[in-house]
TIMI-2910 file (N, C-alpha, C, CB; in pm, 1 decimal, decimal comma, always signed):
<rs>
+----------+----------+----------+----------+----------+----------+----------+----------+----------+----------+----------+----------+------+
!      n_x !      n_y !      n_z !     ca_x !     ca_y !     ca_z !      c_x !      c_y !      c_z !     cb_x !     cb_y !     cb_z ! resn !
+----------+----------+----------+----------+----------+----------+----------+----------+----------+----------+----------+----------+------+
! +10599,5 !  +2561,1 !  +3218,5 ! +10673,6 !  +2574,0 !  +3342,2 ! +10636,4 !  +2704,2 !  +3411,1 ! +10824,6 !  +2567,4 !  +3316,2 !  Unk !
! +10622,5 !  +2695,4 !  +3540,4 ! +10578,1 !  +2809,6 !  +3617,9 ! +10696,4 !  +2891,1 !  +3671,7 ! +10489,8 !  +2763,2 !  +3732,6 !  Unk !
! +10818,6 !  +2843,6 !  +3651,5 ! +10933,8 !  +2906,4 !  +3714,2 ! +10957,1 !  +3049,2 !  +3665,1 ! +11056,6 !  +2823,5 !  +3689,0 !  Unk !
! +11019,7 !  +3126,7 !  +3750,0 ! +11045,6 !  +3267,1 !  +3722,8 ! +11151,6 !  +3277,8 !  +3613,9 ! +11090,5 !  +3341,4 !  +3851,2 !  Unk !
! +11141,5 !  +3381,2 !  +3530,0 ! +11228,2 !  +3391,4 !  +3412,6 ! +11376,0 !  +3403,5 !  +3445,9 ! +11187,3 !  +3508,7 !  +3330,6 !  Unk !
! +11410,7 !  +3468,3 !  +3557,7 ! +11553,3 !  +3484,4 !  +3586,7 ! +11615,8 !  +3355,6 !  +3639,4 ! +11573,8 !  +3596,6 !  +3687,6 !  Unk !
! +11536,8 !  +3250,8 !  +3663,3 ! +11589,6 !  +3121,4 !  +3705,0 ! +11599,3 !  +3023,6 !  +3588,5 ! +11502,8 !  +3062,6 !  +3814,4 !  Unk !
! +11556,8 !  +3062,7 !  +3468,2 ! +11561,1 !  +2976,0 !  +3351,0 ! +11665,5 !  +3029,7 !  +3253,4 ! +11421,0 !  +2966,5 !  +3283,0 !  Unk !
! +11756,9 !  +2943,0 !  +3213,1 ! +11858,3 !  +2977,8 !  +3113,9 ! +11851,5 !  +2878,3 !  +2998,9 ! +12000,3 !  +2979,4 !  +3177,1 !  Unk !
! +11892,0 !  +2920,6 !  +2881,3 ! +11895,9 !  +2831,4 !  +2766,6 ! +12020,5 !  +2744,6 !  +2774,7 ! +11893,0 !  +2911,1 !  +2634,4 !  Unk !
! +12003,0 !  +2620,4 !  +2736,2 ! +12114,3 !  +2526,2 !  +2736,9 ! +12183,4 !  +2530,8 !  +2601,6 ! +12065,9 !  +2382,3 !  +2769,6 !  Unk !
! +12314,5 !  +2546,7 !  +2602,6 ! +12389,5 !  +2555,1 !  +2478,1 ! +12401,0 !  +2417,9 !  +2414,1 ! +12528,5 !  +2614,4 !  +2502,5 !  Unk !
! +12358,8 !  +2406,1 !  +2289,9 ! +12374,9 !  +2283,0 !  +2213,3 ! +12471,4 !  +2310,1 !  +2099,5 ! +12238,3 !  +2230,9 !  +2159,6 !  Unk !
! +12565,6 !  +2219,4 !  +2080,4 ! +12661,9 !  +2238,6 !  +1972,4 ! +12607,2 !  +2187,6 !  +1840,0 ! +12793,2 !  +2168,3 !  +2005,2 !  Unk !
! +12516,4 !  +2092,1 !  +1843,5 ! +12460,1 !  +2038,2 !  +1719,9 ! +12562,4 !  +1961,7 !  +1638,5 ! +12402,4 !  +2149,2 !  +1636,5 !  Unk !
! +12665,0 !  +1907,3 !  +1704,7 ! +12767,0 !  +1830,3 !  +1635,5 ! +12870,0 !  +1915,7 !  +1565,0 ! +12703,3 !  +1740,1 !  +1537,4 !  Unk !
! +12877,0 !  +2044,3 !  +1595,7 ! +12971,9 !  +2134,5 !  +1530,5 ! +13075,8 !  +2184,7 !  +1630,0 ! +12898,2 !  +2253,2 !  +1466,5 !  Unk !
! +13195,8 !  +2210,2 !  +1580,4 ! +13302,1 !  +2260,9 !  +1667,5 ! +13301,2 !  +2413,2 !  +1667,4 ! +13440,3 !  +2207,6 !  +1622,5 !  Unk !
! +13406,3 !  +2474,7 !  +1719,6 ! +13409,9 !  +2620,5 !  +1734,1 ! +13417,4 !  +2693,4 !  +1599,6 ! +13528,3 !  +2660,6 !  +1820,0 !  Unk !
! +13460,8 !  +2627,1 !  +1493,9 ! +13466,2 !  +2691,8 !  +1362,9 ! +13337,6 !  +2673,5 !  +1284,3 ! +13582,3 !  +2637,9 !  +1282,9 !  Unk !
! +13245,3 !  +2591,1 !  +1333,9 ! +13117,5 !  +2572,4 !  +1267,3 ! +13110,9 !  +2452,7 !  +1176,5 ! +13085,0 !  +2691,7 !  +1190,1 !  Unk !
! +13216,7 !  +2374,3 !  +1170,2 ! +13216,1 !  +2256,3 !  +1084,5 ! +13155,4 !  +2136,9 !  +1156,5 ! +13357,7 !  +2223,3 !  +1038,2 !  Unk !
! +13090,9 !  +2050,9 !  +1080,8 ! +13029,9 !  +1931,0 !  +1138,4 ! +13140,3 !  +1832,7 !  +1173,6 ! +12927,1 !  +1866,5 !  +1040,0 !  Unk !
! +13147,1 !  +1796,7 !  +1301,8 ! +13247,1 !  +1699,9 !  +1348,0 ! +13182,7 !  +1567,7 !  +1388,2 ! +13325,8 !  +1757,1 !  +1465,8 !  Unk !
! +13055,7 !  +1570,5 !  +1426,5 ! +12982,5 !  +1448,4 !  +1460,2 ! +12857,4 !  +1446,3 !  +1374,9 ! +12947,5 !  +1441,2 !  +1613,4 !  Unk !
! +12838,8 !  +1339,0 !  +1299,3 ! +12725,7 !  +1332,3 !  +1209,0 ! +12598,0 !  +1293,9 !  +1283,1 ! +12753,5 !  +1233,2 !  +1097,4 !  Unk !
! +12485,3 !  +1326,6 !  +1222,1 ! +12351,6 !  +1290,8 !  +1270,3 ! +12317,7 !  +1357,4 !  +1402,7 ! +12340,3 !  +1140,9 !  +1284,9 !  Unk !
! +12368,7 !  +1476,0 !  +1425,5 ! +12334,5 !  +1552,1 !  +1546,0 ! +12268,4 !  +1682,3 !  +1504,3 ! +12460,7 !  +1579,6 !  +1633,8 !  Unk !
! +12186,3 !  +1737,6 !  +1591,9 ! +12128,8 !  +1868,6 !  +1567,1 ! +11982,7 !  +1861,6 !  +1526,7 ! +12207,0 !  +1939,3 !  +1461,0 !  Unk !
! +11917,3 !  +1976,6 !  +1532,8 ! +11778,3 !  +1986,3 !  +1494,6 ! +11681,2 !  +1937,3 !  +1599,2 ! +11756,8 !  +1912,0 !  +1371,2 !  Unk !
! +11727,1 !  +1926,2 !  +1723,4 ! +11638,4 !  +1875,2 !  +1827,3 ! +11573,7 !  +1989,7 !  +1904,9 ! +11715,4 !  +1783,5 !  +1922,7 !  Unk !
! +11488,8 !  +1954,6 !  +1997,7 ! +11418,5 !  +2050,6 !  +2081,4 ! +11516,7 !  +2115,1 !  +2178,1 ! +11302,6 !  +1982,7 !  +2158,0 !  Unk !
! +11517,0 !  +2247,8 !  +2187,2 ! +11607,6 !  +2319,4 !  +2277,4 ! +11553,5 !  +2311,8 !  +2419,6 ! +11625,0 !  +2467,7 !  +2233,2 !  Unk !
! +11631,2 !  +2253,2 !  +2509,8 ! +11588,9 !  +2238,0 !  +2648,2 ! +11634,1 !  +2357,9 !  +2730,4 ! +11644,5 !  +2107,9 !  +2707,9 !  Unk !
! +11557,0 !  +2388,9 !  +2831,6 ! +11591,7 !  +2496,1 !  +2923,6 ! +11666,6 !  +2438,9 !  +3042,4 ! +11465,9 !  +2571,8 !  +2970,0 !  Unk !
! +11750,5 !  +2520,3 !  +3101,7 ! +11829,2 !  +2481,1 !  +3216,8 ! +11783,7 !  +2563,3 !  +3336,1 ! +11980,8 !  +2499,6 !  +3190,5 !  Unk !
! +11745,2 !  +2498,5 !  +3444,5 ! +11699,2 !  +2567,9 !  +3563,6 ! +11815,7 !  +2591,1 !  +3658,9 ! +11587,6 !  +2488,4 !  +3633,1 !  Unk !
! +11830,8 !  +2712,8 !  +3706,8 ! +11934,0 !  +2743,1 !  +3804,7 ! +11886,5 !  +2697,2 !  +3941,5 ! +11967,9 !  +2894,4 !  +3805,6 !  Unk !
! +11964,2 !  +2609,0 !  +4003,9 ! +11927,8 !  +2551,1 !  +4132,3 ! +12029,1 !  +2595,7 !  +4236,1 ! +11920,6 !  +2396,3 !  +4124,5 !  Unk !
! +11979,0 !  +2640,7 !  +4349,9 ! +12065,1 !  +2682,7 !  +4460,4 ! +12093,8 !  +2560,5 !  +4545,7 ! +11998,8 !  +2797,0 !  +4545,5 !  Unk !
! +12215,6 !  +2505,4 !  +4532,8 ! +12253,2 !  +2387,6 !  +4609,8 ! +12313,5 !  +2423,8 !  +4745,0 ! +12350,9 !  +2303,6 !  +4531,1 !  Unk !
! +12338,0 !  +2549,7 !  +4772,7 ! +12406,3 !  +2589,2 !  +4896,6 ! +12315,1 !  +2583,3 !  +5017,9 ! +12462,2 !  +2729,1 !  +4882,7 !  Unk !
! +12191,3 !  +2622,2 !  +5006,5 ! +12090,4 !  +2613,1 !  +5111,3 ! +12142,4 !  +2661,4 !  +5246,3 ! +12041,5 !  +2470,7 !  +5123,4 !  Unk !
! +12189,9 !  +2783,0 !  +5253,1 ! +12242,9 !  +2839,3 !  +5376,7 ! +12138,6 !  +2922,4 !  +5451,3 ! +12364,8 !  +2924,6 !  +5346,6 !  Unk !
! +12012,5 !  +2895,3 !  +5430,1 ! +11905,6 !  +2972,0 !  +5492,1 ! +11847,9 !  +2888,5 !  +5606,5 ! +11794,8 !  +3010,2 !  +5387,6 !  Unk !
! +11869,5 !  +2934,8 !  +5729,4 ! +11822,2 !  +2863,0 !  +5846,2 ! +11721,0 !  +2948,7 !  +5921,9 ! +11940,0 !  +2823,9 !  +5937,6 !  Unk !
! +11631,4 !  +2883,2 !  +5993,4 ! +11532,4 !  +2948,5 !  +6078,9 ! +11449,8 !  +3053,1 !  +6003,1 ! +11601,7 !  +3014,0 !  +6197,4 !  Unk !
! +11412,8 !  +3022,1 !  +5881,8 ! +11333,4 !  +3111,7 !  +5799,2 ! +11212,7 !  +3035,4 !  +5744,8 ! +11418,8 !  +3171,0 !  +5683,3 !  Unk !
! +11098,9 !  +3098,2 !  +5748,2 ! +10977,4 !  +3035,6 !  +5696,4 ! +10973,9 !  +3051,0 !  +5545,6 ! +10850,6 !  +3097,5 !  +5760,8 !  Unk !
! +10946,0 !  +2942,4 !  +5476,0 ! +10936,9 !  +2946,4 !  +5331,4 ! +10809,6 !  +2880,5 !  +5283,5 ! +11057,2 !  +2879,6 !  +5268,7 !  Unk !
! +10768,4 !  +2916,5 !  +5163,4 ! +10647,3 !  +2860,4 !  +5104,6 ! +10682,5 !  +2797,8 !  +4970,4 ! +10537,2 !  +2969,1 !  +5088,0 !  Unk !
! +10645,1 !  +2671,3 !  +4951,6 ! +10669,5 !  +2602,9 !  +4825,5 ! +10562,1 !  +2645,7 !  +4726,5 ! +10670,5 !  +2447,8 !  +4844,2 !  Unk !
! +10606,5 !  +2704,9 !  +4616,6 ! +10513,8 !  +2756,5 !  +4516,2 ! +10486,2 !  +2651,9 !  +4408,0 ! +10569,7 !  +2884,6 !  +4452,9 !  Unk !
! +10590,5 !  +2579,8 !  +4365,7 ! +10571,8 !  +2482,7 !  +4257,7 ! +10671,5 !  +2368,8 !  +4272,3 ! +10587,2 !  +2550,2 !  +4119,5 !  Unk !
! +10629,9 !  +2249,0 !  +4231,4 ! +10718,2 !  +2132,9 !  +4220,2 ! +10702,2 !  +2080,2 !  +4079,6 ! +10685,2 !  +2021,9 !  +4327,8 !  Unk !
! +10813,4 !  +2079,0 !  +4004,0 ! +10806,6 !  +2036,4 !  +3864,3 ! +10926,0 !  +1950,9 !  +3828,9 ! +10799,0 !  +2157,2 !  +3771,1 !  Unk !
! +10912,1 !  +1875,3 !  +3720,6 ! +11019,9 !  +1791,7 !  +3669,0 ! +11118,1 !  +1877,1 !  +3592,6 ! +10965,3 !  +1679,6 !  +3579,6 !  Unk !
! +11246,4 !  +1858,8 !  +3621,2 ! +11350,9 !  +1932,0 !  +3550,2 ! +11386,2 !  +1854,5 !  +3423,5 ! +11477,3 !  +1952,9 !  +3640,6 !  Unk !
! +11383,2 !  +1917,5 !  +3305,4 ! +11411,2 !  +1843,5 !  +3181,8 ! +11556,5 !  +1799,8 !  +3167,8 ! +11373,9 !  +1927,6 !  +3063,6 !  Unk !
! +11648,8 !  +1863,5 !  +3238,1 ! +11790,3 !  +1829,3 !  +3226,1 ! +11830,1 !  +1723,4 !  +3328,1 ! +11877,0 !  +1954,2 !  +3243,5 !  Unk !
! +11778,5 !  +1732,9 !  +3449,5 ! +11812,5 !  +1639,6 !  +3556,5 ! +11708,4 !  +1528,8 !  +3565,4 ! +11823,9 !  +1713,2 !  +3691,1 !  Unk !
! +11739,1 !  +1428,1 !  +3647,9 ! +11646,0 !  +1316,9 !  +3666,3 ! +11568,1 !  +1332,3 !  +3796,5 ! +11721,2 !  +1183,1 !  +3665,3 !  Unk !
! +11548,9 !  +1454,8 !  +3839,7 ! +11480,2 !  +1477,0 !  +3966,4 ! +11376,0 !  +1587,2 !  +3950,9 ! +11580,9 !  +1513,3 !  +4077,2 !  Unk !
! +11299,5 !  +1603,3 !  +4055,9 ! +11204,0 !  +1712,1 !  +4063,4 ! +11267,7 !  +1828,3 !  +4138,7 ! +11072,6 !  +1666,4 !  +4132,1 !  Unk !
! +11234,4 !  +1950,2 !  +4102,1 ! +11283,0 !  +2069,1 !  +4172,0 ! +11161,6 !  +2148,9 !  +4217,6 ! +11377,3 !  +2155,9 !  +4080,3 !  Unk !
! +11180,0 !  +2221,5 !  +4325,8 ! +11069,2 !  +2300,4 !  +4377,9 ! +11109,2 !  +2446,7 !  +4384,4 ! +11026,0 !  +2249,8 !  +4516,8 !  Unk !
! +11012,8 !  +2532,3 !  +4365,4 ! +11032,0 !  +2676,3 !  +4374,5 ! +10985,7 !  +2719,5 !  +4513,0 ! +10954,0 !  +2752,7 !  +4261,3 !  Unk !
! +11079,5 !  +2776,1 !  +4591,8 ! +11051,6 !  +2812,8 !  +4730,6 ! +11062,8 !  +2963,5 !  +4744,5 ! +11148,5 !  +2740,8 !  +4828,9 !  Unk !
! +10963,2 !  +3022,7 !  +4805,7 ! +10963,7 !  +3166,3 !  +4834,0 ! +10987,2 !  +3184,8 !  +4983,4 ! +10829,3 !  +3234,5 !  +4789,0 !  Unk !
! +11101,6 !  +3245,5 !  +5017,4 ! +11134,5 !  +3270,6 !  +5157,4 ! +11085,2 !  +3408,5 !  +5195,7 ! +11286,8 !  +3257,7 !  +5182,6 !  Unk !
! +11006,5 !  +3414,0 !  +5300,9 ! +10943,2 !  +3538,6 !  +5341,3 ! +11044,5 !  +3636,9 !  +5398,0 ! +10834,3 !  +3511,5 !  +5443,4 !  Unk !
! +11137,4 !  +3591,1 !  +5479,5 ! +11233,4 !  +3679,2 !  +5542,0 ! +11356,6 !  +3708,7 !  +5460,6 ! +11273,9 !  +3623,0 !  +5668,4 !  Unk !
! +11360,1 !  +3667,9 !  +5333,9 ! +11481,0 !  +3680,8 !  +5252,3 ! +11465,1 !  +3788,3 !  +5146,2 ! +11515,2 !  +3547,6 !  +5186,3 !  Unk !
! +11415,1 !  +3902,6 !  +5181,0 ! +11398,8 !  +4020,9 !  +5095,5 ! +11326,0 !  +3989,4 !  +4964,9 ! +11534,6 !  +4081,1 !  +5064,3 !  Unk !
! +11236,6 !  +3890,9 !  +4966,2 ! +11152,2 !  +3866,3 !  +4850,7 ! +11215,6 !  +3789,0 !  +4738,8 ! +11105,8 !  +3991,9 !  +4798,6 !  Unk !
! +11330,3 !  +3722,5 !  +4760,5 ! +11394,7 !  +3644,8 !  +4654,0 ! +11336,7 !  +3503,9 !  +4650,1 ! +11548,3 !  +3639,4 !  +4674,8 !  Unk !
! +11328,1 !  +3447,9 !  +4529,0 ! +11281,0 !  +3311,3 !  +4512,8 ! +11399,9 !  +3222,4 !  +4480,6 ! +11172,7 !  +3301,9 !  +4401,9 !  Unk !
! +11401,5 !  +3103,5 !  +4537,7 ! +11508,1 !  +3007,0 !  +4515,5 ! +11448,6 !  +2874,4 !  +4473,9 ! +11594,7 !  +2990,4 !  +4641,2 !  Unk !
! +11525,5 !  +2796,6 !  +4396,5 ! +11483,7 !  +2661,5 !  +4361,4 ! +11570,0 !  +2563,4 !  +4437,6 ! +11493,3 !  +2636,8 !  +4208,4 !  Unk !
! +11506,1 !  +2462,0 !  +4492,1 ! +11577,7 !  +2355,6 !  +4563,8 ! +11534,7 !  +2222,3 !  +4509,2 ! +11552,0 !  +2362,4 !  +4716,2 !  Unk !
+----------+----------+----------+----------+----------+----------+----------+----------+----------+----------+----------+----------+------+
</rs>
């Protein structure tokens, strides 16, 4: 994945265990840890030129997300 590190968070998996650590659901756990991409759904940026840097499949959602760099937005990158 090409996304910037501050936009990627680890997804918490319980592995079938409750808050005390005991197994409550059998046959869970030991799977691949998926990353969670922070997506800006507010999109309050108008009349600004942006450049799409990457379009990739999100492992958590059933859609594609794109990394957009807005030139007039003090150099911040957003995912839409």
